[in-house]
N, C-alpha and C positions, 0 to 999 in steps of 0.2 A: 752332177750338180755341185757347185762350189758352196762354201760356207758364206754366211753374211759377212760384211765388212763393217767395222766400227769407224765412223767418220767423225772426228773430233774437231770442233770449231774453237780454236784457241781463244779468240777475243771474247766470245760470248759464253764460253764454258759449256756449250751444248754438245751432246754426243748423239748422233743419228745412226741408227742401224740400217745399213743398205742391204736389202734382200738380194739374193743371187740373180734374180731376173731384172734388176734395176741398175741404173747408173747413179753415181753420186748426185748429179744434178736432179734427176727424177726424185730421189729420196728427199733431198732438201726441199723441193717444191711440194712434195706430199706432206711435209711437216710445216708448211707455211713459211718457210725461210726464203726470202727474196734474194736472188742471185742475178747479177748482170749476165744476161744470156740472150744472144740473137742467133744461136746455133741453128734453130729450126727454120730460120729465114735465109740461111746460107752465109751468114757473116761469122766465119770461123775464128776462134780464139777469144771471143768475148767473155767466156766463162772461165778463162785461165786464171788460176790463183796460185799463190805461193805455198809450197809444201814446207812444213816445219818438221815433219817426221813421218816415217812410214815403216810398216812391217810387212814382209812378204812371206807367202806360203812356200816359195821356192827361191832359188838363187836367180831366176830369170827376172829382170826388171821389165815391167810392162811398158808398152809403147806410149801409154798415157802419161808417163813420167818423163819430162823433158829436161835435160841438163843444159844449162847455159852458164856463162861466166859468173861464178859466184852465186848462182841461184838454182833452185829446182822448182819447177812449176808443174801443175797438173791441169788438164782440161777436164772439167767436171762432167761434161757431156759424154765422155768416153771412159772415165774412171769407173771401174766396176769390180765387184768381188771376184775372186779367183786367185790370181797371184797376189793381189792386195788383201791383207787381212785387217789392217789398221792404217788409217790415213789421218794425219793431223794437218789442218790447213789454217791459213791466216784469215779467218772470217769470224 
């Protein structure tokens, strides 16, 4: 079992602890933090947000971190503890 992940919301200054059995989206919802998300209805990508920083337990970058031209984003519905130990997002 992996360790929890610290999910830091830069705009609000809130830090949410994501337990090993949860995704970032589930942890945010459990803390009453509203996030645009239609993942469960099959509309993929609606929970994607900008990553401002991240720390990893290993050198492997998880599939939930997507690189694009000049940006890095994460889909909160699949971002989970394990390789990610700390994630700072633009929320």
